[in-house]
C-alpha angles and dihedrals in degrees: 000000000000090000090051091052090048092053090049090053092050091052093051093047094048090049090050092050091049092054090050091048092052089052090051092054088058092056125083131187114216116232118195112202120268095355091084101030133084115273112255096024106135092209091057098043096068113128120248135046114295123188108219136144149149120269107217143075134194112330128216130206124185118237127238094026108179101184124125096232126067111272114247110235105175147288135267119205136173120216087228090065108106094182096253094116094247092125123074118204120208135174133200136181135063112011094353111153093009111049097013125041127186131205104236093212105039099027093230114156122208132184112228099184136057110259130210119204092198089063099039126003101193144004127220117214139169125225129209133187114201136177106257093218102043099022088226120150111257094182131027113262109264133194125229137173131230110203122203109232113226125235126183097266101129123076121212115271131201100223099177098056152156091072123205121180137167139212131182117250118256090026115159123256114281096029108155113243104176144308129253125196132196126201126213119202093206123105108281091198095058119067124311098302092116099038106113130194127187132223139167116251098176130018098032090138091072106020141036133196130214107244095218106033101031093229111156117215137180116266097193135041100215102073105152119194092198089059099041123356100189141029132201110216122185114212121194126204118199127188128210084062088285094300124146111284095029121135122238143196132191141204136191118239119200111211116193118203108220124213130256126186097262098130125072123219116267130194111226089217132038093212136032128188128208135167133207136175118256092237093061108129122239111279095034113143112239099186148308133256128182134200115216121231122188091209124089137222120011090347087076094054109116144166130223130212140175112248106186123075096233092053093047090056099047104026141033132201127216130183122239102222092203099051100020089231128146112240113204114206138179113261100176131026113275124227121198092196091055101042129357102189131035125193118209127187112212121193127198123200135172116260094213117040121188108222091210090070101040089110089063090075142275114321096218139079137191137214136180122242119196115201117197116202114218121214120238134178103267129194120249118284124225114238126221096020094219110141102187128092133167134208135174114252091230092057113132123246108276095030114145113249097181145304128258121203129202128179132198106241092202101053127026118236091007109159117255128198125211134209141162121242099239092203085073094044106036094158091054093232090156136038132194132211106242094215105036101029092232111158114213134179116263099186140022111283127224119188092194090059098042121000096182134037124195114198134167118230120205124210120189139169113267093231098034116042092179089075098078130160126191133213127187113226125195116203118194119203110221116220127245126186100261101131123073120224118260136195110271093230138359095273120214129181138184127214130190120243090239094049117149126225115275094027112149113240099174120016097197131022112184134183137206129221123190091210122090111206116196092235093049132249124306118181131188123205127206137149114267117257092253089060096052091105091052112128097172105068137021131206122221120199106213092196094233097092090275136092139198133216123220134184117252105189138054112259133333134233112221091190088067096039127353101178129048123190113208115193113212123197116213120192126186127212096253140159091238097023112232128192142187136187123234127186125230114205114213120189125199111225139176115252137189126241092278092054097254113144112248104175140341128217115303090232090061090051092050091051092045091047093051109118119245120239090256092055091048091052091049091050092050091049091053091050091049091051091052091051092050091050092051092049091047092052092049091049092050092050092049092047091050091050093049090047091055091047093051090050090053091049097048101041112060094163099075090091088061101051097037092072090066090195123115097184129216099286127243092320091059104090097159102059094061136017096249091183090066090057097041092049089068093065130047112197095175097070141003120221121198142177098052097084094237137080112266123220124236131204092292091055131140096272111193097003115123117264091239090073089066088074094053089099130017116266123198138154121241107231121196092245097051116125115229094180092107092055093040093052092047093049094045090050092052092045091051092050092049092049093051097044110064092186095063112102115241108262091191096164091064105030098044106034106025094092130024103176131242098278099053110125090204118085117248117280093207120109087227109098104235092172101058126120119332091235118100120259129225108237098179091109090067088079090069095057094085137250094310091069097035095104092046091051089051091053094051094042091051092050091048093051093052092052092049090053091050092051092048 
């Protein structure tokens, strides 16, 4: 049937195109000479007025043509065409030569391909008429349009799917859920191909859809989320305004039914039972109960509360916000011996109630919770729980302070033992009778030292010491009058020499008393008995625990007496009354005309300026430290000086290395006067017997004889003993080899001694081959500390030889 309808449409469209084409043939467009042609075209530049024009208008071609032959579109024709084939028709533009072909002789245009209006609605082309022989334009190039004629070949489509909507349960009929919209690709301006209407294919029992707008609405008022929480509704869209032959498309819409608070909470059970031990601390959770609610989300939020008076006193209920459970907890300590079972009424109610559904019933429910208390072995309990005792501070050791009592709550008359936690009474001031609980004093008490004592008393079962209870006990020490009053400070006063009788020296004299009588302090002031004959000062008791001192004579003479000591007797109110004597020091001073003190007696200043023992000790320590520092500095200086002297004595080689000049060798005759050195030694002949070194041919000549003693001269005899030198040199070489930090004194260690068998003459500037007679080396002692050791060596050798000769 669809194919039949399609053929019918093609017939109607072709007939319509034919009618349009016939109308186009009847139309002509006037062309007036060069005004419509291209400049420079010879055919269009002919003089005169020529009536020419194209014979066509807008062409139409139907889409989706399925025939086997090319589809005839239309014909172009020039009024200058006489039918002899001299004119050639050509087209160019969109689809020319591929989609659209033209007969060059007749001007007929055919479509060779299947067109789709939804892809392209029209094509723009240009037509030309040329002379076949000269290829010259006979008509100006003109533009024309081929429109693709629409047919109903596209069904409506829901482009925004899938659709998901929601509606609250129990909504009234006609409540809008959502809107769906279908789109048709056909031409909305041509026919009814794009006119879409909507209908419900599935789910029409609960929902409807507006045929024009696509708005989905509820069809019933009893949608219940708890029964069904979602619906699948199929919506159909049909074009051609729903007429026969129209195309259609469908989509599935998911409608979720949202929850409202239309269900009250309900406990699954009307009674719950729990058990807990009697020693459970306050705040212990006993158990959990939960009321069920068919709603979801915040509509299931609820609160719980205890309704009965007994339960409110002993238990409390809280709500677990995560699980919406009621947590039952202990609010007061439980006692198995007092009550073994407790009954609690727990009520659950919705937190958020929708007033629209109040008529559905009460949104609350109740249940009964039975709590069984389990018995456990408990430690003794102190009765009564008073924690304060009092005792006089003058109580004797062993006096009873008080008695504590503890009972076993599990068994009547069960024996209890008592003890004191010694960590709270480390000094063992108190003791307790283990059987009776009587607390007695263990040491002498003193309220002024410690007025309160806090101890912990332990009570335990006689046969099970692990069951222990503790009680804190505060013991107050009551005061007795055992401390006499004393002056608050060592009072001193100054009085002018010209003082008048009745002048106030001290306005207020106060005292302190370490005791604290319950009725308060009351002190009495008088002069001590030894001051009864005093005619200089008087004491006035002001009756408010203070006193004042006044002068009693006219003027004083500080030359006769500059200090007065006034003994004052202070007595408390007791009982028993205690007293003490304090001394008031009064100094006689010189004053100016206004009464201002200028200076007191010098004696008083000397006494006041006397250093205390602590200051004297500090001064002596400072002096001692200064003496030690001076001695230490002198010792360091002396030690440093002796150290420098010892270095000069031991090291004779400094004079060698300090020159820092090696010279130019034997060939250098300009750096040193070599003749002065060679004149000391004569290697050509050895003279003996005169006790001095003779001079050879290369002698000193005219130099003074004193220069001969500038260096020691001695003759090496065959029987001389070099062991002293050899031992000394070997010792120094060994020390240098072992100590890597010693600088290399090569001039002394390497060349100072050659040995007796060396064939090479000595390199030393000391002439060892002088006269055979012995030399006197006593003058070496005058060369200074650097040659002291060398002089000792030569002097020692000389003394040994003198002894041998003698």
